[in-house]
C-alpha positions in Angstrom: 93.0 55.9 50.7 90.2 58.6 49.2 88.4 58.2 53.3 91.8 58.6 54.7 92.6 61.9 52.6 89.1 63.5 52.9 89.7 62.4 56.5 92.9 64.4 57.3 91.8 67.3 55.2 89.3 67.4 57.5 91.4 67.2 61.0 93.6 69.7 59.4 91.1 72.3 59.0 89.2 71.6 62.2 93.1 72.1 63.7 93.3 75.4 62.1 90.5 76.5 63.8 91.0 75.1 66.9 94.5 77.4 66.3 92.5 80.4 65.5 90.3 80.2 68.0 93.3 79.7 70.8 94.6 82.8 69.4 91.6 84.9 69.2 90.8 83.9 73.5 91.5 86.1 75.8 92.9 82.9 78.2 96.9 82.5 77.9 98.1 78.7 77.4 101.2 79.6 79.7 102.7 82.6 81.5 102.0 85.9 82.4 98.5 87.4 81.9 98.4 90.9 82.4 95.6 93.0 84.6 93.8 95.8 82.4 95.4 97.5 85.2 97.9 97.5 87.8 96.4 97.7 91.4 97.8 99.0 94.9 96.1 97.9 98.4 96.9 100.5 100.8 96.3 99.8 104.3 96.9 102.6 106.6 96.1 101.3 110.2 93.9 102.6 112.8 93.0 105.2 110.4 89.6 106.2 111.4 86.8 107.7 109.5 87.3 111.2 110.6 91.2 111.8 111.2 91.4 114.3 108.3 88.8 116.3 109.9 91.0 117.7 112.8 93.8 117.9 110.5 95.2 119.9 107.5 95.2 116.9 104.6 95.7 118.6 101.3 97.1 115.2 99.6 94.1 113.1 100.4 92.3 115.7 99.7 93.8 116.0 95.8 93.0 112.1 96.1 89.3 112.7 96.7 89.0 115.1 93.9 90.9 112.7 91.7 89.3 110.0 92.6 86.9 108.1 94.8 86.3 108.9 98.8 83.2 106.8 100.6 81.5 108.7 103.8 83.1 105.8 105.8 83.7 102.2 105.8 82.6 99.7 108.4 84.9 97.0 109.1 83.8 93.4 109.9 83.6 92.2 113.8 85.7 91.8 115.4 87.1 95.2 114.8 91.0 94.0 114.8 94.0 93.9 112.6 94.7 90.7 111.3 90.9 89.7 111.1 89.6 92.8 109.4 92.5 92.5 107.1 91.9 88.9 106.2 88.1 90.1 105.1 89.6 93.0 103.0 91.6 90.0 101.1 88.9 87.0 101.0 85.9 89.0 101.0 84.5 87.4 104.0 83.0 87.9 107.0 84.8 86.7 110.3 82.6 83.8 111.0 83.9 82.4 107.1 87.7 83.2 107.2 88.1 81.6 109.8 91.1 84.5 111.8 89.1 84.8 114.2 91.8 87.2 116.3 95.2 88.4 116.1 96.7 85.5 118.0 96.7 82.3 117.0 95.5 80.1 120.0 95.3 76.6 121.1 92.2 76.3 123.8 93.9 72.6 124.7 97.2 73.3 125.5 96.2 76.7 126.4 98.9 77.9 123.8 98.6 81.5 122.8 100.7 82.8 119.9 101.5 87.4 119.6 100.6 89.2 116.6 103.3 89.2 115.1 104.4 85.2 115.5 100.6 84.7 114.3 102.2 86.2 111.1 104.0 82.4 110.3 101.4 80.1 111.8 99.7 79.0 108.2 97.6 76.9 110.1 95.8 79.6 111.5 95.5 81.8 107.9 95.0 78.7 105.6 91.4 78.0 106.7 90.0 77.4 103.2 90.0 81.1 101.7 92.7 82.2 99.4 94.3 85.7 99.6 93.3 88.1 96.7 97.5 87.5 95.2 97.0 83.8 95.6 93.8 83.6 93.4 95.3 86.1 90.7 98.5 84.0 90.5 96.4 81.2 89.9 94.9 83.1 87.2 98.2 84.3 85.6 99.4 87.4 87.5 102.6 87.9 89.3 101.3 89.7 92.9 103.4 91.7 96.1 102.6 91.6 99.7 105.2 94.1 102.1 104.3 94.1 105.9 100.5 93.4 105.1 98.5 90.8 107.2 98.8 87.4 106.7 101.3 87.9 103.6 103.8 85.8 105.7 102.0 82.8 105.5 101.5 79.5 103.4 98.1 78.9 101.6 97.1 75.3 100.4 101.6 75.2 99.4 101.3 78.7 97.8 102.8 81.6 98.7 102.7 85.2 97.9 105.6 85.7 94.5 107.2 88.7 96.5 106.9 90.0 100.0 108.6 92.0 102.6 107.9 90.7 106.3 108.4 93.1 109.4 111.2 91.8 112.2 109.5 91.1 115.8 110.9 94.6 117.4 109.5 96.4 114.0 108.3 99.7 115.0 106.1 101.3 112.4 106.6 105.1 112.4 109.6 105.8 110.8 109.0 108.1 107.8 112.0 107.2 106.3 111.4 103.7 105.8 107.7 104.3 104.4 109.2 106.3 101.5 111.9 103.2 101.2 109.1 100.8 101.3 107.1 103.2 98.9 110.2 102.8 96.5 110.7 99.1 96.8 106.7 98.8 95.8 107.3 101.1 92.7 109.7 98.6 91.4 108.1 95.6 92.1 105.3 97.3 89.7 107.9 98.8 87.1 111.2 96.4 87.2 109.5 92.9 88.1 106.1 93.8 86.2 104.1 93.0 89.5 100.4 93.2 88.7 99.1 93.6 92.4 100.6 95.0 95.9 99.4 95.5 99.4 101.3 97.8 101.5 100.9 98.0 105.3 101.1 100.8 107.2 101.2 100.3 110.9 100.0 104.2 111.8 98.1 105.4 113.1 97.3 102.7 114.8 100.1 102.5 117.0 99.9 106.2 118.0 96.5 105.8 118.6 97.1 103.2 120.9 99.5 105.3 123.2 98.2 108.6 123.1 94.5 108.0 122.1 92.7 109.5 119.3 91.9 113.1 120.4 96.0 113.7 120.8 98.6 115.7 119.3 100.7 112.8 118.7 97.6 111.6 116.3 97.2 114.2 114.8 100.9 114.6 113.9 100.6 111.1 112.9 97.8 112.0 110.3 99.9 114.7 109.2 102.3 112.0 108.1 100.3 109.6 106.3 99.2 112.4 104.6 102.4 113.6 103.3 103.2 109.8 102.6 99.7 109.9 100.4 101.6 112.5 98.1 104.6 110.9 98.1 102.9 107.5 97.0 101.2 109.8 93.8 104.0 111.4 93.1 106.3 108.6 92.8 103.5 107.3 90.2 103.6 110.1 88.6 107.2 110.1 87.9 107.2 107.0 86.5 104.6 107.2 84.4 102.0 104.8 86.0 98.9 106.9 86.3 97.4 106.0 83.9 98.2 102.2 84.7 97.6 101.6 88.3 94.6 101.7 90.5 95.2 103.0 94.3 92.8 101.7 97.0 93.8 103.8 100.6 91.6 102.3 103.1 92.2 100.9 106.7 91.4 97.7 108.8 89.1 100.0 112.0 88.7 102.8 113.6 90.2 104.0 117.6 88.1 105.0 120.1 89.1 106.7 123.8 89.6 103.8 126.2 87.0 104.6 129.5 88.9 104.5 132.8 87.8 104.6 136.3 85.6 102.7 139.2 83.5 101.3 136.5 86.1 99.5 134.4 85.5 95.8 134.1 87.5 93.3 135.7 86.4 89.8 135.0 87.6 88.4 138.6 85.5 91.3 140.4 82.3 90.3 139.1 79.9 88.4 141.7 79.9 84.4 141.3 82.5 84.2 138.7 85.6 82.5 139.4 88.6 82.3 136.4 89.0 78.9 138.1 85.8 78.0 136.8 87.6 78.6 132.8 89.8 75.8 130.5 90.8 78.7 128.5 90.1 82.5 128.7 91.7 84.9 125.8 90.7 88.3 127.5 93.3 91.2 128.2 93.1 92.6 124.9 90.9 95.3 124.6 87.2 95.1 124.3 86.7 91.7 123.3 87.0 88.5 125.0 86.9 84.8 124.3 86.0 82.1 127.1 85.9 78.2 127.1 84.2 76.9 130.3 85.2 73.9 131.8 83.4 70.8 130.9 79.6 70.8 132.9 80.6 75.0 133.8 79.2 76.9 130.7 75.7 77.8 132.5 77.3 79.0 135.4 80.1 81.0 133.8 77.2 82.6 131.2 74.6 83.5 134.3 77.8 85.1 136.4 78.8 87.4 133.3 75.8 88.4 132.0 74.5 90.8 134.4 77.7 91.0 135.9 78.6 94.5 134.7 76.7 97.2 133.0 79.1 97.7 130.4 79.6 94.1 129.6 77.8 92.6 126.4 78.3 88.6 127.3 76.4 85.9 124.5 77.0 81.8 123.6 78.4 81.4 121.0 75.1 80.6 118.9 73.5 84.1 120.2 76.1 86.5 118.9 74.2 89.0 117.1 73.5 87.7 113.3 74.8 91.2 111.7 77.9 90.9 113.8 78.8 87.7 111.3 80.8 85.8 114.8 79.3 82.6 115.4 79.7 80.2 112.8 83.4 78.9 113.2 84.2 76.0 115.2 86.8 77.9 116.0 85.2 81.0 118.0 84.3 79.9 121.7 81.4 78.7 123.6 81.2 81.9 124.7 81.9 85.9 123.2 82.3 88.7 125.4 82.8 92.7 124.3 82.5 95.6 125.9 80.6 98.9 125.1 82.2 101.7 123.4 85.5 103.0 125.7 85.6 100.1 128.1 88.1 97.1 127.9 87.6 93.9 129.8 90.5 93.2 132.2 91.1 89.3 133.3 92.7 89.7 136.8 93.1 92.6 137.5 93.7 96.3 135.6 96.5 95.5 133.6 95.4 97.3 130.1 97.1 100.7 129.7 96.3 101.7 126.2 94.6 105.5 126.0 93.2 104.8 122.5 91.4 100.9 121.4 89.5 99.1 119.0 88.0 96.0 119.3 84.1 97.3 119.9 81.1 96.7 117.9 81.2 97.9 114.0 78.5 99.7 114.4 79.9 102.0 116.7 80.9 105.5 114.8 84.3 105.8 115.9 84.9 102.0 114.7 84.6 103.4 111.3 87.5 104.0 108.5 88.2 105.4 105.6 87.9 104.3 101.4 89.8 106.2 98.8 90.2 105.2 95.5 91.7 106.7 92.3 93.5 105.8 89.3 92.3 105.0 85.7 89.0 102.6 86.7 87.6 104.9 88.8 85.3 107.9 88.1 86.8 111.1 89.7 85.6 114.1 92.4 83.1 111.1 93.5 81.7 110.8 96.7 79.8 107.9 97.4 77.4 106.2 100.6 79.1 103.7 103.4 79.5 100.1 103.0 80.8 97.3 104.2 84.6 96.4 104.0 83.0 93.1 102.8 82.9 94.6 99.3 86.3 95.8 98.5 87.6 92.1 97.9 85.0 92.0 94.8 85.8 95.2 93.6 89.6 94.7 93.7 88.9 91.5 91.2 87.1 93.1 88.9 89.7 95.9 88.4 92.3 93.1 88.0 90.0 91.1 85.5 89.8 87.8 87.6 87.4 85.1 88.4 86.7 85.8 92.5 86.8 83.2 94.9 83.5 83.0 96.6 82.8 85.5 98.8 80.1 87.3 100.8 80.7 90.5 99.0 79.1 92.4 96.1 80.5 94.1 92.7 76.9 95.5 92.7 78.0 97.9 96.1 81.1 99.6 94.6 80.1 99.6 90.8 79.3 103.2 91.2 82.9 104.2 91.9 83.8 102.8 88.5 84.3 104.4 85.1 83.0 102.0 82.9 84.7 103.1 79.3 88.0 103.3 82.0 87.1 99.5 83.3 86.0 98.4 79.4 89.7 99.4 77.6 90.8 96.3 79.6 89.1 92.8 80.0 86.3 92.9 82.5 85.9 89.9 84.9 82.6 89.3 84.0 82.8 89.4 80.1 86.5 87.0 81.2 84.2 84.4 83.0 82.1 83.9 79.9 84.3 83.7 77.4 86.0 81.1 79.9 83.0 79.4 79.9 82.2 79.7 76.5 86.0 78.9 75.5 86.3 74.9 77.7 82.7 74.1 76.1 83.6 75.3 72.4 86.5 73.8 72.5 85.4 70.6 73.9 82.7 69.9 71.2 85.7 71.1 68.7 87.4 68.1 70.1 85.2 65.8 70.4 84.5 66.4 66.6 88.0 65.8 65.9 87.5 62.3 67.6 84.2 61.3 65.8 85.3 62.1 62.3 89.0 60.4 62.7 86.9 57.3 64.1 84.4 56.9 61.4 87.1 57.5 59.0 88.4 55.0 60.0 85.8 52.2 60.7 84.8 53.3 56.4 88.1 52.7 55.3 88.2 49.1 57.2 85.3 48.1 56.0 86.1 49.3 52.4 89.7 47.2 53.1 87.0 44.1 54.1 84.7 44.5 51.0 87.4 44.8 48.9 89.2 41.4 50.4 86.2 39.4 50.5 85.6 40.2 46.3 88.8 39.1 45.6 88.4 36.1 47.6 85.1 35.4 45.5 86.6 36.0 42.3 89.4 33.5 42.8 87.2 31.6 43.7 85.1 31.4 40.7 87.8 31.1 38.3 88.8 27.9 40.1 
């Protein structure tokens, strides 16, 4: 009994130590894990890096004074909406996250699904990479998406906690609706206590396509964007979120004027090339093209196209320049095409009529976009050098204090934006990850110690009982 009492006392002490350790750990056992600060990611689609230079943008200017501004940000290639937004959400180049186009397609059946329809095709998005909202939710946070590309898909059976999805006939330029959407996001933060929200605006992209990036209509839309930035910051202040909410404003790509005239790229007009030699093609979608030649026709098609037009770039999949990170994915077709800046690719005939386009080489200065940030975790009145959009994900994970998924970016690129004193007021992601690992190791060791003590105690108790029983038997025998 004495050994049992000792073992029980030691067990109680170990349980108390384990409980104290658990209470002292930042890891929640269940429920909602609080971020150091909330985070709002905003994308104004197609906002070129210099759109604020020919328009008066007082609210964007004030935001730059109060926070951080990059000279410009380089998007991933190909520079179109869904792939570039998914790079922001995952921190991966397009060849690594697999959302290689705005349209879902099937090269066997020839099926092509529109941009809006593809938003609901989960297998296009759920391709092995998780958007930041799923990662955050798995670590105890609440997240939302309002119109953000990828927000209507399911990832490994999980959806973003709260979402609003645009209708098929949605128009993007209604300023009244913009303010209503901002109000919705503020309610999500204040009433539903969300930690992260991704908010998307389809402008000035739509206006840039229709009227061109140098048009008065585009300039007016930039003024609307600026008014909306002012409204967002006013709402944040009015609801007491200034010291609780970090805001990142960025975009997916820029915009360039489309070249019109007799030298436009029309594949059907290229000598020795025939569309009938293709099993599948995805062209007439800006300056990019994806081709699957019929079996045995790869070299024929490639040789016909590679010198077929002075403004047309043609690559076998494995020969796409490494800097573009657009070759190492099974979804990328055997031939990849893109036009020189300003030149779109027509298939049968000139069927594209936009005055502005994107999708060009991401080295093109007019494909560059904006990055602005403000909030308690950011320095003030700082201008940083250009960087790639692939690095935004690591920054957002740090701001939320979550462990990132494997990605192609680095926090080192954006660390100079952060107010280190402010970020440490929360619980930095790097320290959180170290604590999680230490907690796990110590917890396992402590439990192993408890089990060992109990096992040893029980064995000793049984051995003592056997010895007492043996001694008792010998005594009885001697008396007899």
